[in-house]
C-alpha positions in Angstrom: 9.2 -21.6 -0.5 8.9 -18.2 -2.1 10.1 -17.8 -5.7 12.5 -15.0 -6.7 9.6 -13.4 -8.7 7.3 -13.3 -5.7 6.9 -10.0 -3.8 4.0 -11.2 -1.6 3.7 -14.9 -0.5 1.0 -15.8 1.9 0.6 -19.4 3.1 -2.5 -20.7 5.0 -3.1 -17.3 6.6 -5.8 -17.3 9.3 -6.8 -14.3 11.4 -9.2 -14.7 14.3 -10.3 -11.9 16.5 -11.4 -12.7 20.0 -13.5 -10.6 22.3 -16.1 -11.0 25.1 -18.7 -11.5 22.4 -16.8 -14.5 21.0 -14.6 -15.3 18.1 -14.7 -13.9 14.5 -12.4 -15.3 11.8 -11.7 -12.6 9.3 -9.3 -14.6 7.1 -9.8 -18.4 6.6 -6.6 -20.0 5.3 -5.6 -17.5 2.5 -2.9 -18.6 0.0 -1.8 -15.8 -2.2 1.3 -15.0 -4.4 1.8 -11.6 -6.0 4.8 -11.2 -8.3 7.1 -8.3 -8.7 5.8 -5.6 -11.1 2.1 -6.7 -10.8 -0.7 -4.1 -10.4 -3.3 -5.9 -8.3 -6.8 -4.7 -7.3 -8.7 -6.3 -4.4 -12.4 -6.0 -4.1 -15.0 -7.3 -1.6 -17.9 -6.1 0.4 -17.5 -4.4 3.8 -16.4 -7.0 6.3 -15.2 -9.4 3.7 -11.6 -9.3 5.0 -10.0 -6.8 2.6 -8.6 -4.6 5.3 -7.4 -7.5 7.4 -5.6 -8.9 4.3 -3.8 -5.6 3.8 -2.9 -5.5 7.5 -1.2 -8.9 7.1 0.8 -7.7 4.0 1.9 -4.5 5.7 2.9 -6.1 9.0 0.4 -4.0 10.9 -1.4 -7.0 12.5 -0.4 -10.6 13.3 -1.8 -13.7 11.6 -3.3 -16.3 14.0 -1.8 -19.0 11.7 0.2 -19.1 8.6 3.2 -17.4 7.1 3.6 -14.0 5.3 6.7 -13.5 3.2 7.3 -10.1 1.6 10.2 -9.7 -0.8 11.8 -12.8 0.6 11.5 -11.8 4.2 9.2 -13.7 6.6 7.8 -10.6 8.4 6.3 -12.4 11.4 8.5 -15.4 12.3 11.2 -14.4 14.8 10.7 -10.7 14.2 10.1 -8.1 16.9 7.7 -5.2 16.6 10.6 -2.8 16.4 12.3 -4.8 13.6 9.0 -5.1 11.7 8.4 -1.3 12.0 11.9 -0.6 10.7 11.4 -3.1 7.8 8.0 -1.4 7.0 9.6 2.0 6.8 12.3 0.9 4.4 10.4 -1.6 2.2 6.8 -0.6 2.0 4.8 2.4 0.9 1.3 2.8 2.3 -1.4 5.0 0.8 -4.5 5.7 2.9 -8.0 6.7 1.8 -7.9 9.9 4.0 -4.3 10.8 3.1 -2.9 11.0 6.7 -0.8 14.0 5.9 0.4 16.0 8.9 -1.6 19.3 8.7 1.1 21.5 10.2 3.8 20.4 7.7 4.2 21.5 4.1 3.8 18.9 1.4 7.6 18.9 1.1 8.1 18.3 4.8 5.5 15.5 4.8 7.5 13.7 2.1 10.8 14.3 3.9 9.3 13.0 7.2 9.1 9.4 5.8 12.9 9.5 5.1 13.5 10.9 8.6 11.6 8.0 10.2 13.4 5.4 8.1 16.8 7.0 8.6 17.4 6.8 4.9 19.3 9.2 2.6 21.7 11.9 3.9 20.1 14.8 5.7 21.1 17.3 3.0 19.9 15.0 0.3 16.3 14.7 1.6 14.8 18.0 0.5 15.9 17.6 -3.1 14.7 14.0 -3.2 11.3 15.0 -1.7 11.0 17.8 -4.3 11.8 15.4 -7.1 9.1 13.0 -5.9 6.6 15.9 -5.8 7.7 16.8 -9.3 7.0 13.3 -10.4 3.4 13.6 -9.3 3.0 17.2 -10.6 3.1 19.0 -7.3 6.5 20.8 -7.4 4.7 24.2 -7.5 2.8 23.3 -4.3 5.8 21.9 -2.3 5.7 24.7 0.3 2.0 24.7 0.8 0.2 23.1 3.7 -2.2 20.2 2.9 -5.3 22.4 3.6 -4.3 24.8 0.8 -4.4 22.2 -1.9 -7.2 20.0 -3.4 -8.1 16.5 -2.1 -6.7 15.0 -5.3 -3.4 16.9 -4.8 -3.3 15.8 -1.1 -3.5 12.1 -2.3 -0.8 12.7 -4.9 1.4 14.1 -2.1 0.6 11.1 0.0 1.7 8.8 -2.8 5.0 10.9 -3.1 5.5 10.3 0.6 4.8 6.6 0.2 7.6 6.5 -2.4 10.0 8.5 -0.3 12.2 5.5 0.6 11.9 3.9 -2.9 10.0 0.8 -1.6 9.5 -2.2 -3.9 5.9 -2.6 -2.7 3.1 0.0 -2.6 -0.1 -0.8 -0.8 -3.1 1.5 -1.3 -6.4 1.2 0.8 -9.2 2.9 -1.1 -6.9 5.6 -2.5 -9.5 7.1 -4.7 -12.5 6.7 -2.3 -12.7 10.5 -1.7 -11.7 11.8 -5.1 -13.6 12.8 -8.3 -13.2 10.7 -11.4 -10.5 12.9 -13.0 -8.3 12.8 -9.8 -9.0 9.0 -9.5 -7.8 8.4 -13.0 -4.7 10.5 -12.4 -3.9 8.3 -9.4 -4.3 5.0 -11.3 -2.3 6.4 -14.2 0.6 6.9 -11.7 0.1 3.4 -10.3 0.3 1.9 -13.8 3.6 3.8 -14.4 5.0 2.6 -11.1 4.1 -1.1 -12.0 5.6 -0.7 -15.5 8.7 0.5 -13.7 9.0 -2.7 -11.7 7.2 -1.8 -8.4 4.4 -4.0 -7.1 1.2 -2.2 -6.5 -1.7 -3.7 -4.4 -4.9 -1.6 -4.3 -8.2 -2.1 -2.5 -11.0 -0.4 -4.4 -14.8 -0.5 -4.9 -14.7 1.1 -8.3 -15.1 -1.3 -11.2 -13.8 1.2 -13.7 -10.4 1.1 -11.8 -10.2 -2.7 -11.4 -10.5 -3.0 -15.2 -7.1 -1.2 -15.5 -5.2 -3.4 -13.2 -3.3 -6.5 -14.4 -5.0 -8.7 -11.9 -8.2 -8.6 -9.8 -8.8 -10.5 -6.6 -12.2 -10.9 -5.0 -12.5 -11.7 -1.3 -15.7 -12.8 0.5 -16.2 -14.1 4.0 -12.4 -14.3 4.6 -11.7 -16.3 1.4 -10.3 -15.5 -2.0 -13.1 -16.5 -4.3 -11.9 -15.1 -7.6 -8.5 -14.4 -9.2 -8.7 -12.8 -12.6 -5.3 -12.2 -14.3 -5.5 -9.9 -17.3 -1.7 -9.6 -17.9 -0.8 -10.4 -21.5 
């Protein structure tokens, strides 16, 4: 049973992919609990199961076996794809390596779009909320610019503002600094630290050891198994 402190609770999670070439088990009975307010990094070689693990947490893919409970909600048992999509829009922020901003929309419109999809906040309230989120990440002066007209670091900050649009308790980031210079990367991690100190749970996949040293907890995954769990929280 999940505890009130748990944001992520995974029990015996197995994920097997089947194809004409045979079977491949990407996750092999993962048990994992991440508490509210933790800032967790996940590392592992390519093919280790990192992305599959994130897909289980975000509800993007289905486990072959096991349970995944996020914020007290079992997101796979008795839940339709439509219900899970709605849950994801309201309870989860996702940050991608390649930003995934819509190029024909301004930064402000990209942030507002997340509220539109989740049907959260009054229509008239959305522009001001989006602007406030861009202000929080230092982009208020660029609110009406298209993504192509700002730097890659600024695009990622805008993507984080979009991920926070519906005030989700959980933020999941897949290699969010992979395409950024060290200064921009540190700006992103500074922001993640502030979010965690404010009570949000942040889960970040990264290959950069200088970034994992700044998280409160580091998980290492290899061959579909969690092989290391280092908790640095005082």
